[in-house]
C-alpha positions in Angstrom: 0.0 0.0 0.0 1.4 3.4 -0.9 -0.8 5.6 1.3 0.3 5.7 4.9 -1.7 6.9 7.9 1.1 7.2 10.5 0.7 11.0 10.5 -3.0 10.6 11.4 -2.2 8.7 14.5 0.4 11.3 15.5 -2.0 14.2 15.2 -4.7 12.3 17.0 -2.3 11.7 19.9 -1.2 15.4 19.9 -4.9 16.6 19.9 -6.1 14.0 22.4 -8.5 12.3 19.9 -9.1 8.6 20.5 -10.6 6.0 18.1 -13.9 6.2 20.1 -14.0 9.9 19.2 -13.8 9.0 15.5 -16.9 6.7 16.0 -18.7 9.5 17.8 -18.1 11.8 14.8 -19.6 9.5 12.1 -16.6 7.3 11.2 -17.8 3.7 11.1 -15.8 1.1 13.1 -15.1 -0.8 9.8 -13.5 2.3 8.3 -11.4 2.7 11.5 -10.2 -0.9 11.1 -9.3 -0.1 7.4 -7.2 2.8 8.6 -5.5 0.7 11.3 -4.7 -2.0 8.7 -3.5 0.6 6.1 -6.4 0.0 3.8 -8.1 2.3 1.3 -10.5 5.0 2.6 -12.7 7.5 0.8 -12.2 11.2 0.4 -15.4 11.6 2.4 -13.6 9.9 5.3 -10.5 12.1 4.8 -12.9 15.1 4.8 -14.4 14.1 8.2 -11.0 13.4 9.7 -9.7 16.8 8.6 -12.8 18.5 10.0 -12.5 16.7 13.3 -8.8 17.3 13.6 -8.8 20.8 12.1 -6.1 19.9 9.6 -5.3 19.4 5.9 -5.2 16.0 4.2 -1.4 16.1 3.9 -1.3 16.5 7.7 -2.8 13.0 8.2 -1.8 10.9 5.1 1.3 10.5 3.0 2.2 8.8 -0.2 5.1 6.4 -0.4 6.0 5.3 -3.9 6.6 1.6 -4.3 7.9 -0.3 -7.4 4.6 -2.2 -7.8 2.4 1.0 -7.6 4.4 2.5 -10.5 4.1 -0.7 -12.6 0.3 -0.9 -12.1 -0.2 2.6 -13.4 2.1 2.1 -16.5 0.6 -1.3 -17.4 
């Protein structure tokens, strides 16, 4: 996976936001599990996270290029 959520967990810790707070703000537990597992989430979820944490998308996610991600785009 080339999208990483480590920055999300860092900003949550800095702001005192817990996973239960995410659920309270409309983020489904299955989506939280996807985030924890490094899975794919929607831009709607990113929008909710940014609103809750008062941040920009780049503050909570980052892109890491991998060799297989480049090949899947080219092929």
